[in-house]
Structure formats: C-alpha cells, structure tokens
matplotlib code that plots the C-alpha trace (Angstrom):
import matplotlib.pyplot as plt

x = [-7.9, -9.4, -7.3, -10.3, -9.9, -12.3, -13.9, -14.7, -15.8, -18.4, -19.5, -20.1, -21.8, -24.1, -24.9, -25.6, -27.5, -28.9, -29.7, -27.3, -25.9, -22.2, -20.8, -17.4, -14.8, -14.4, -10.6, -8.6, -5.0, -2.0, -0.2, 3.3, 4.2, 7.3, 5.6, 2.3, 0.2, -3.0, -3.1, -6.9, -7.7, -5.3, -3.2, 0.6, 3.4, 2.7, 5.8, 6.1, 4.2, 7.4, 10.0, 7.4, 5.7, 2.0, -0.5, -0.9, -4.0, -4.2, -6.4, -7.4, -8.4, -11.4, -11.3, -10.4, -11.4, -11.6, -8.2, -7.7, -4.3, -3.2, -3.9, -1.1, 2.1, 1.5, 4.4, 4.9, 6.6, 10.4, 11.7, 12.9, 14.8, 15.3, 14.7, 11.3, 12.7, 12.4, 9.0, 7.8, 4.0, 1.2, -2.5, -5.3, -7.3, -10.4, -8.7, -5.5, -5.2, -2.4, -3.8, -7.4, -10.1, -10.6, -8.3, -10.0, -7.4, -5.4, -1.9, 0.0, 3.7, 5.6, 7.5, 10.9, 11.3, 13.0, 14.8, 13.5, 16.3, 16.4, 16.0, 14.5, 11.1, 8.8, 6.7, 4.4, 4.6, 1.5, -0.1, 2.3, 0.0, -2.8, -5.6, -7.6, -11.2, -11.7]
y = [-12.7, -10.5, -9.1, -9.1, -10.9, -13.7, -11.2, -8.6, -11.1, -12.5, -9.1, -7.9, -11.2, -10.9, -7.3, -7.9, -11.2, -11.4, -7.8, -7.9, -4.4, -3.8, -0.5, 0.4, 2.1, 5.8, 5.3, 2.4, 1.5, -0.2, -2.7, -4.1, -7.8, -9.8, -13.2, -14.6, -17.4, -17.2, -14.4, -14.8, -14.6, -11.6, -13.3, -13.3, -11.6, -7.9, -5.8, -5.7, -3.1, -1.3, 1.1, 3.6, 1.2, 2.0, 1.2, 4.1, 5.6, 5.4, 7.2, 5.8, 7.3, 6.2, 2.6, 1.8, -1.6, -3.1, -1.7, 1.1, 2.8, 5.1, 8.7, 10.2, 9.0, 6.6, 7.2, 5.3, 6.8, 6.3, 3.3, 4.6, 2.6, -0.5, -2.3, -3.5, -6.5, -7.2, -6.1, -8.4, -7.9, -5.4, -5.6, -3.1, -3.1, -1.3, -0.4, 1.6, -0.2, -2.8, -6.3, -5.1, -4.9, -6.8, -7.4, -5.9, -7.1, -10.3, -10.0, -8.9, -9.2, -5.9, -5.4, -5.7, -6.8, -4.1, -4.3, -1.4, -0.5, 2.0, 5.5, 4.2, 5.2, 2.9, 4.5, 3.7, 6.5, 7.7, 5.0, 2.3, 0.6, -1.1, -3.5, -5.4, -6.3, -7.7]
z = [-32.5, -29.8, -27.0, -24.6, -21.3, -20.4, -17.9, -20.6, -23.2, -20.7, -19.6, -23.2, -24.2, -21.1, -21.9, -25.5, -25.4, -21.8, -21.1, -18.1, -17.3, -17.8, -16.6, -18.1, -16.0, -16.3, -16.3, -17.4, -16.3, -17.7, -15.5, -16.2, -15.9, -15.7, -16.3, -17.4, -15.8, -17.9, -20.5, -21.2, -17.5, -17.0, -14.4, -14.1, -12.1, -12.0, -11.2, -7.4, -5.6, -4.4, -5.6, -6.8, -9.2, -9.8, -12.5, -14.8, -16.4, -20.1, -22.7, -26.0, -29.3, -31.3, -32.6, -36.2, -37.5, -34.0, -32.8, -30.3, -29.4, -26.7, -27.7, -25.6, -23.9, -21.0, -18.6, -15.4, -12.3, -12.2, -10.4, -7.1, -4.4, -6.5, -9.7, -11.1, -13.0, -16.7, -18.0, -20.7, -20.8, -20.1, -19.4, -19.2, -16.0, -14.7, -11.4, -10.6, -7.3, -7.3, -7.4, -7.6, -10.2, -13.4, -16.4, -19.5, -22.0, -22.2, -20.9, -24.0, -24.9, -25.2, -28.5, -26.6, -23.0, -20.9, -17.6, -15.5, -13.1, -10.3, -11.8, -15.1, -16.4, -18.4, -21.1, -24.0, -26.5, -28.3, -30.6, -29.4, -27.0, -28.8, -28.1, -30.7, -30.3, -33.8]

ax = plt.figure().add_subplot(projection="3d")
ax.plot(x, y, z, "-o")
ax.set_aspect("equal")
plt.show()
C-alpha cells in the first residue's frame, strides 16, 4: 500500500496522464502528530506550535523497490518551556511552516509512541523513517 497522501497521488496522476505540471519541493519536512483525523488527507493534531516545536527538514536516500528512508538523523529541537504531548504519528510535508503547505505522505504511526516532555529531543535515526510508494 502506498504512503502517498491524496494530494500527492492526484498531483502525480495529473502530471503523468494529463500533462499537468507538478513541481516538487526542494526541501521536505517531518511533522509530528499526537492524533490523526484523516491519514490519507494528511490531517490530524500536529504537536502544538509552542515550546520550541518546529517541523524539521529531512533528507532521503535513493529509493529501493518503492521505499525511501532518511539518509541522516532527523532531529527536532528540544522541547523548551513545556511538554509536546505523546507523539504517535508523523507526516512528510512540503512546507516547514507550521500548519502550512501540503501533506506528501499519509500520516503514519511511529513504531512506539513517545511522550516528549520539557527538555526531551525527538529524533528519527538514519534509515528509521521510511515512506513507501509501492
């Protein structure tokens, strides 16, 4: 099953079959979520835009059999001034601005939910954040 969001599926179908231009983002970002409303649409409860939370840029290696994984650690800023809540999901976006842009992947469940408390740092180590387009 593909991890592409509805937005990306439609953009790629239009580009492929209708000659409608699609410009990919030069940088993609990971957002952390505490709840999901509609995974395919990329909507849910993103970690609140406070306590130093920010979407974080991520780089991916070359795909293999329709799967890409992060090519280096993806480290978020440390929670500062309060807790972020329990992170249970992530999503790849085309914008680093909180609440802006388009979801490129569905909202995916993390391997193990993690409470991010004041002073904690959330991180996906190399090759542990993957998206399937197969």
